[in-house]
ZADO-1210 file (C-alpha; in nm, 4 decimals, padded with zeros to 6 digits):
<atoms>
<atom x="12.8556" y="09.6657" z="07.7231" code="MET" pos="1"/>
<atom x="12.5073" y="09.7916" z="07.8249" code="VAL" pos="2"/>
<atom x="12.4629" y="09.9748" z="08.1599" code="VAL" pos="3"/>
<atom x="12.1076" y="10.0370" z="08.2817" code="GLU" pos="4"/>
<atom x="11.9927" y="10.2220" z="08.5919" code="ALA" pos="5"/>
<atom x="11.6947" y="10.1140" z="08.7950" code="LEU" pos="6"/>
<atom x="11.4251" y="10.3573" z="08.9113" code="GLU" pos="7"/>
<atom x="11.5119" y="10.5182" z="09.2525" code="PRO" pos="8"/>
<atom x="11.4143" y="10.3158" z="09.5541" code="LEU" pos="9"/>
<atom x="11.2503" y="10.4619" z="09.8742" code="ASP" pos="10"/>
<atom x="11.4486" y="10.3241" z="10.1578" code="LEU" pos="11"/>
<atom x="11.3399" y="10.5743" z="10.4061" code="SER" pos="12"/>
<atom x="11.1407" y="10.2986" z="10.5815" code="VAL" pos="13"/>
<atom x="11.4600" y="10.1337" z="10.6783" code="TYR" pos="14"/>
<atom x="11.6152" y="10.4356" z="10.8617" code="ARG" pos="15"/>
<atom x="11.6318" y="10.3020" z="11.2064" code="ARG" pos="16"/>
<atom x="11.9604" y="10.1310" z="11.0778" code="ALA" pos="17"/>
<atom x="11.9265" y="09.8126" z="11.2987" code="GLY" pos="18"/>
<atom x="12.0667" y="09.4892" z="11.1787" code="VAL" pos="19"/>
<atom x="11.7092" y="09.3859" z="11.0643" code="ASP" pos="20"/>
<atom x="11.6476" y="09.7177" z="10.8744" code="ASP" pos="21"/>
<atom x="11.9789" y="09.6849" z="10.6997" code="VAL" pos="22"/>
<atom x="11.9120" y="09.3345" z="10.6019" code="ARG" pos="23"/>
<atom x="11.5571" y="09.4373" z="10.4819" code="ALA" pos="24"/>
<atom x="11.6890" y="09.7387" z="10.2811" code="ALA" pos="25"/>
<atom x="11.9526" y="09.5034" z="10.1159" code="THR" pos="26"/>
<atom x="11.6687" y="09.2564" z="10.0242" code="ASP" pos="27"/>
<atom x="11.4760" y="09.5363" z="09.8799" code="ALA" pos="28"/>
<atom x="11.7674" y="09.6427" z="09.6588" code="VAL" pos="29"/>
<atom x="11.8428" y="09.2936" z="09.5510" code="MET" pos="30"/>
<atom x="11.4669" y="09.2367" z="09.4637" code="ALA" pos="31"/>
<atom x="11.4727" y="09.5362" z="09.2278" code="ALA" pos="32"/>
<atom x="11.7891" y="09.4028" z="09.0707" code="ILE" pos="33"/>
<atom x="11.6515" y="09.0507" z="09.0446" code="ARG" pos="34"/>
<atom x="11.3222" y="09.1982" z="08.8825" code="SER" pos="35"/>
<atom x="11.5401" y="09.3660" z="08.6172" code="ARG" pos="36"/>
<atom x="11.7819" y="09.0822" z="08.5411" code="THR" pos="37"/>
<atom x="11.5675" y="08.7748" z="08.5919" code="GLY" pos="38"/>
<atom x="11.7819" y="08.6215" z="08.8663" code="GLN" pos="39"/>
<atom x="11.6241" y="08.3711" z="09.0915" code="GLU" pos="40"/>
<atom x="11.5799" y="08.4432" z="09.4650" code="TYR" pos="41"/>
<atom x="11.7869" y="08.2261" z="09.6975" code="VAL" pos="42"/>
<atom x="11.6814" y="08.2395" z="10.0498" code="ASP" pos="43"/>
<atom x="12.0156" y="08.1776" z="10.2060" code="THR" pos="44"/>
<atom x="12.2603" y="08.4299" z="10.3682" code="TYR" pos="45"/>
<atom x="12.6403" y="08.3640" z="10.4166" code="ALA" pos="46"/>
<atom x="12.7238" y="08.2422" z="10.7444" code="LYS" pos="47"/>
<atom x="13.0569" y="08.4364" z="10.7299" code="GLY" pos="48"/>
<atom x="13.3143" y="08.5801" z="10.5041" code="TRP" pos="49"/>
<atom x="13.6621" y="08.4780" z="10.4839" code="VAL" pos="50"/>
<atom x="13.8921" y="08.7060" z="10.2695" code="PRO" pos="51"/>
<atom x="14.0321" y="08.5211" z="09.9713" code="PRO" pos="52"/>
<atom x="14.3962" y="08.5557" z="10.0874" code="ALA" pos="53"/>
<atom x="14.3104" y="08.3772" z="10.4157" code="ALA" pos="54"/>
<atom x="14.0843" y="08.0964" z="10.2847" code="SER" pos="55"/>
<atom x="14.2474" y="07.7468" z="10.2600" code="PRO" pos="56"/>
<atom x="14.1803" y="07.7351" z="09.8870" code="GLU" pos="57"/>
<atom x="14.4022" y="08.0212" z="09.8272" code="ALA" pos="58"/>
<atom x="14.7098" y="07.8612" z="09.9556" code="ALA" pos="59"/>
</atoms>
């Protein structure tokens, strides 16, 4: 197993901590990860999250 660390990110521009800033900070972190791993960007956010134990597939 190989563990790599990314360069530090300056997230100070997202300090207002509103919903849009949290999402923008998340996008910045994910962009850094994608650039390192070669993953493709998918412009979609989950509509909602259902815990696995509560999902119909888990029954």
